[in-house]
C-alpha positions in Angstrom: 0.2 8.9 -24.2 -3.0 8.1 -22.3 -3.4 10.5 -19.4 -6.5 8.9 -18.1 -6.2 8.4 -14.3 -7.2 4.7 -14.7 -4.0 4.1 -16.8 -1.6 5.7 -14.4 -0.7 2.6 -12.3 0.0 0.7 -15.5 3.2 2.7 -15.7 4.4 1.6 -12.4 6.1 -1.8 -11.7 3.7 -3.8 -9.5 6.5 -5.2 -7.4 7.5 -1.8 -6.2 3.9 -1.2 -4.9 3.9 -4.6 -3.3 7.3 -3.9 -1.7 5.9 -0.7 -0.1 2.8 -2.6 1.2 5.1 -5.4 2.6 7.5 -3.0 4.3 4.7 -0.9 5.8 2.8 -3.9 7.1 5.8 -5.5 8.7 6.9 -2.3 10.4 3.4 -1.2 11.7 1.0 -4.1 11.5 -1.2 -1.8 9.6 -2.0 -3.2 6.2 -2.7 -0.9 3.2 -4.5 -1.2 -0.1 -3.5 1.1 -3.0 -6.7 1.7 -5.0 -7.5 3.1 -8.4 -10.2 5.8 -9.0 -13.0 3.2 -8.8 -11.7 2.0 -5.4 -10.4 -1.4 -6.7 -6.9 -2.5 -5.5 -4.3 -2.0 -8.2 -2.2 -4.9 -6.9 -3.1 -8.1 -5.1 -1.1 -9.0 -2.0 -1.3 -11.4 0.9 -0.4 -9.2 3.8 -3.8 -9.2 5.5 -3.9 -11.4 8.6 -6.3 -12.5 11.4 -9.8 -11.1 11.2 -9.4 -9.2 7.8 -7.8 -12.3 6.2 -10.9 -14.4 7.3 -13.4 -11.9 5.9 -11.5 -11.5 2.6 -11.3 -15.3 2.2 -15.0 -15.2 1.0 -16.1 -13.7 -2.2 -18.9 -11.6 -0.6 -16.6 -10.4 2.2 -13.8 -9.4 -0.2 -16.4 -7.4 -2.3 -17.6 -5.6 0.8 -14.0 -4.8 1.8 -13.3 -3.3 -1.6 -16.6 -1.3 -1.4 -15.7 0.0 2.0 -12.3 1.2 0.7 -13.9 2.8 -2.3 -16.5 4.7 -0.3 -13.9 6.1 2.0 -11.6 7.0 -0.9 -14.4 8.9 -2.6 -15.1 10.7 0.6 -11.5 12.1 0.6 -12.2 13.8 -2.7 -15.6 15.3 -1.5 -13.8 16.7 1.6 -11.2 18.7 -0.3 -8.7 15.9 -0.7 -7.9 15.4 3.0 -7.6 12.1 4.9 -10.8 10.6 6.2 -11.5 7.9 8.8 -14.4 5.6 9.2 -15.3 2.0 9.8 -15.6 -0.8 7.3 -18.6 -3.0 6.8 -17.4 -5.2 9.6 -16.6 -2.5 12.1 -12.8 -2.2 11.7 -11.3 1.3 11.6 -10.1 2.5 8.2 -8.3 5.6 7.2 -8.1 6.8 3.6 -5.7 9.3 2.0 -6.0 10.5 -1.6 -3.4 10.2 -4.4 -3.3 13.5 -6.2 -1.4 14.7 -9.3 -1.9 18.1 -10.8 -5.0 18.6 -8.6 -6.6 15.4 -10.1 -7.7 12.4 -8.1 -5.8 9.3 -9.2 -6.8 6.9 -6.5 -6.5 6.4 -2.7 -4.6 4.5 -0.1 -6.6 2.7 2.6 -5.0 1.8 5.9 -6.8 -0.9 7.9 -6.6 -3.7 10.5 -6.7 -1.4 13.5 -9.0 -0.1 16.3 -8.7 3.3 18.0 -10.1 1.7 21.2 -10.7 -1.8 22.4 -14.0 -3.0 21.0 -16.9 -3.1 23.4 -19.5 -6.0 23.6 -22.0 -4.1 21.4 -19.4 -3.5 18.7 -18.5 -7.2 18.6 -22.2 -8.1 18.4 -22.6 -5.6 15.5 -19.7 -7.2 13.7 -21.2 -10.7 14.1 -24.5 -9.5 12.7 -22.8 -7.8 9.7 -20.8 -10.9 8.8 -23.4 -13.6 9.7 -24.1 -14.5 6.1 -20.5 -15.1 5.2 -20.5 -18.6 6.7 -17.5 -18.1 9.0 -16.9 -19.4 12.5 -18.4 -16.8 14.9 -16.0 -17.7 17.7 -12.9 -17.3 15.5 -14.3 -14.0 14.2 -14.9 -12.7 17.7 -11.4 -13.7 18.8 -9.6 -12.2 15.9 -11.8 -9.1 15.9 -10.8 -8.4 19.5 -7.1 -9.2 18.8 -6.8 -6.4 16.2 -4.2 -3.9 17.4 -5.3 -0.7 19.2 -3.4 2.3 18.1 -3.5 6.0 18.9 -5.0 8.6 16.6 -1.6 10.4 16.4 0.1 7.2 15.2 -2.6 6.4 12.8 -2.4 9.9 11.2 1.4 9.8 11.2 1.5 6.5 9.4 -1.2 7.5 7.0 0.5 10.7 6.1 3.8 8.9 5.6 2.5 6.3 3.2 0.5 8.9 1.3 3.7 11.0 0.9 5.8 8.1 -0.3 3.2 6.6 -2.8 2.2 10.0 -4.2 5.9 10.9 -4.7 6.6 7.7 -6.6 3.4 8.1 -8.7 4.4 11.6 -9.8 8.0 10.7 -10.3 7.4 7.8 -12.6 4.5 9.4 -14.4 6.5 12.5 -15.3 9.6 10.5 -16.3 7.6 8.2 -18.6 5.7 11.1 -20.1 8.9 13.0 -20.9 10.6 10.0 -22.4 7.6 9.0 -24.6 7.1 12.6 -25.8 10.7 12.9 -26.8 10.7 9.5 -28.7 7.4 10.4 -30.5 8.9 13.6 -31.8 12.1 11.8 -33.0 10.1 9.2 -34.8 8.0 11.8 -36.6 11.0 14.0 -37.7 11.8 13.9 -41.5 14.0 16.9 -41.9 17.7 16.5 -41.0 17.8 19.8 -39.1 14.8 18.7 -37.0 16.5 15.3 -36.3 19.6 17.0 -34.9 17.4 19.1 -32.6 15.4 16.1 -31.5 18.5 14.0 -30.8 19.5 16.7 -28.3 16.0 16.4 -26.7 16.3 12.6 -26.5 19.7 13.0 -24.9 18.2 15.2 -22.3 15.3 12.8 -21.7 17.9 10.0 -21.2 19.6 12.0 -18.5 16.3 12.7 -16.8 15.3 9.1 -17.0 18.6 8.0 -15.5 18.1 10.5 -12.7 14.6 9.3 -12.1 15.9 5.7 -11.6 18.1 6.9 -8.7 15.3 8.7 -6.8 13.2 5.6 -6.0 16.4 3.7 -5.2 17.2 6.3 -2.5 13.6 6.5 -1.4 13.2 2.8 -0.6 16.4 2.9 1.5 15.0 5.7 3.8 11.4 4.5 4.1 12.2 1.8 6.7 14.0 4.4 8.9 10.9 6.7 9.2 8.4 3.9 9.7 10.6 2.4 12.4 10.9 5.7 14.3 7.1 6.1 14.2 6.6 2.5 15.4 9.0 3.0 18.3 7.3 6.3 19.3 10.4 8.3 18.6 8.1 11.2 17.7 10.6 14.0 17.6 13.1 12.1 15.6 10.4 10.8 13.3 9.0 14.2 12.7 12.5 15.7 12.0 13.3 12.9 9.7 10.0 13.2 7.8 10.6 17.0 7.4 14.1 16.2 6.0 12.7 13.7 3.6 10.0 16.1 2.6 12.6 18.7 1.8 14.6 16.3 -0.3 11.7 15.0 -2.3 10.2 18.4 -2.9 13.6 19.7 -4.1 13.7 16.7 -6.5 10.4 17.5 -8.0 10.8 21.3 -8.1 14.4 21.3 -9.6 14.2 22.7 -13.1 17.6 22.0 -14.7 20.1 19.2 -15.3 23.0 20.9 -13.5 23.4 22.4 -10.0 26.2 24.0 -8.1 28.3 21.8 -5.9 27.2 24.0 -3.0 23.5 23.2 -3.7 24.3 19.5 -4.0 26.2 19.7 -0.6 23.1 21.2 1.0 21.1 18.3 -0.3 23.7 15.9 1.1 23.4 17.5 4.5 19.7 16.9 4.6 20.3 13.3 3.5 22.9 12.8 6.3 20.5 14.1 8.9 18.3 11.1 8.1 21.3 8.8 8.3 22.4 10.3 11.7 19.0 9.4 13.0 19.6 5.8 11.9 23.2 5.5 13.1 23.1 7.7 16.2 26.6 8.1 17.7 28.0 5.5 15.3 28.5 7.9 12.5 31.0 10.8 12.3 30.9 13.1 9.3 33.4 15.6 7.9 32.9 17.8 4.8 36.0 19.7 3.5 35.4 21.3 0.1 37.2 24.6 -0.7 34.8 27.5 -1.3 36.2 28.1 -4.8 35.1 24.6 -5.8 31.6 25.0 -4.5 30.5 27.1 -7.5 31.2 24.4 -10.1 28.3 22.8 -11.9 27.6 19.1 -11.6 24.7 16.9 -12.6 21.8 17.1 -10.1 21.8 14.2 -7.6 25.2 12.8 -8.6 27.0 13.0 -5.3 24.2 11.7 -3.1 24.4 8.1 -4.4 28.1 8.0 -3.5 27.3 9.1 0.1 24.4 6.6 0.3 26.6 3.8 -1.0 29.2 4.6 1.7 26.5 4.7 4.5 24.6 1.6 3.5 27.2 -0.8 2.2 30.3 0.5 4.0 29.4 1.9 7.4 26.2 0.2 8.4 27.6 -3.3 8.6 30.6 -2.1 10.6 30.7 -2.5 14.3 31.5 0.6 16.3 32.0 4.2 15.1 32.4 4.8 11.3 33.7 7.9 9.6 32.6 9.5 6.4 34.6 12.2 4.7 33.6 14.4 1.7 36.6 16.2 0.1 37.2 18.3 -3.0 40.4 19.2 -4.8 41.8 20.2 -8.2 43.9 17.6 -10.1 45.5 19.2 -13.1 42.5 20.2 -15.3 40.0 18.1 -13.5 38.0 18.4 -10.3 37.9 15.5 -7.9 35.0 15.3 -5.4 35.6 12.3 -3.1 33.5 10.3 -0.7 35.7 8.3 1.7 34.6 5.8 4.4 36.4 3.5 6.8 33.6 0.9 6.7 33.8 -2.8 6.0 35.4 -2.2 2.5 35.3 -4.4 -0.6 36.9 -7.8 -1.3 40.7 -7.4 -1.6 40.8 -8.7 -5.2 38.9 -5.5 -6.3 42.0 -3.4 -6.9 40.3 -1.8 -9.9 36.6 -1.8 -10.9 35.1 -1.2 -14.4 32.0 0.8 -13.9 31.0 0.4 -17.6 30.8 -3.4 -17.2 28.2 -5.7 -15.4 30.1 -6.4 -12.2 27.4 -7.2 -9.6 29.3 -5.3 -6.9 28.4 -2.0 -8.6 24.8 -1.0 -8.0 22.4 1.0 -10.2 23.2 4.2 -8.3 26.9 4.3 -9.0 26.6 3.0 -12.5 24.0 5.6 -13.4 26.0 8.4 -12.0 29.0 7.3 -14.0 27.0 7.2 -17.2 25.4 10.6 -16.5 28.8 12.2 -16.0 30.1 10.8 -19.2 27.0 11.9 -21.1 27.5 15.4 -19.8 31.3 15.8 -19.9 32.8 13.0 -22.1 34.3 9.5 -21.7 37.4 10.7 -19.8 35.2 11.7 -16.9 32.9 9.8 -14.5 33.5 7.8 -11.3 36.8 6.5 -10.0 36.6 3.8 -7.3 39.6 3.0 -5.2 39.1 0.2 -2.6 42.0 0.1 -0.2 42.7 -1.6 3.1 40.7 0.3 5.7 39.3 2.9 3.4 37.1 3.0 0.3 37.3 6.1 -1.9 34.7 6.9 -4.6 35.3 10.1 -6.6 33.5 12.2 -9.1 35.9 13.3 -11.9 34.6 16.4 -13.7 36.2 19.0 -15.9 37.6 22.1 -14.3 35.8 25.3 -15.6 37.7 27.0 -18.4 38.2 30.2 -16.4 39.8 28.2 -13.6 42.1 25.9 -15.6 45.8 26.0 -14.9 48.1 27.5 -17.5 50.5 25.1 -19.2 
């Protein structure tokens, strides 16, 4: 596998990067470019507007914009990989933050289309002089230059730090998942001895589990990104900071976690951090109850298998509901199985869904639930997985897992 920094962004679906840029621009009016190690944008997008759109409409202007981004990106590396601020060739404020992986520079994120203070006459004159050779209408340039939003330094740094955190996380997540999957497959292809093949099939099985888990993480990340950006935009500084810390804890836990299985107690701690983010979104509209007996909290479950159930209840069940919604998390023993249930009294599912096949292609089942179901079956067997029971007024989604042998009931 090519580990050259220039090839890193080839592993990432371009539409995911464009989606980040679109969401960030619509929420903050600050447009970003995600650049490679040479300062060139890794994706093309059309979310610049006003003054910057005019400058970039010319070949010479676009080249100067890219050069400005690159110079500021290189500056972040020279200054110990911290964010840097400066003005572009036309006098618009830029902020650049680095994308780092294993202490190596993989590119930069440049935030633009902003002023820290309303431009003075001399600054406008300097802009007109710097862009005079582009053949653009000076009156239009002056108007759009002075219309660029003025934001505070605090908001600029908060927005830049957030987008750096999100992009760097996705870069590392996808890079490591792809690397693990490719290494496992290369070993399996090269194996000639039957004993080695058996061992490598186990390695490939583990890689499949990790890859399924990796698909869930960006799915969760995109659903929480808008919440944090909105809080920053609305100047809800304390809520925004607390939510950012909660997200930071979640993502750091994802990256640092070494094994496939965790205790139910650890997964519940993870859920509590996730629900803190949701409480900031819902406010008083969300009531939460967690009732899992202490003797069940030591059982081992696949890492990040309960969170998608909670997310599904919040986003698809409770968010569309008017008024207060309730979420219950309950655990119980059922014969020789453990049943961990997430119950909500949200808008529910269509009445004809009395039973749902999670192994099929029903569009009502998203990637989160389907992947959890498959991961549970890979770990424990076909008789385990997810049970989904839509009822009038309540939706119950349960994890079915085997009871530990030392806790199983005697016949």
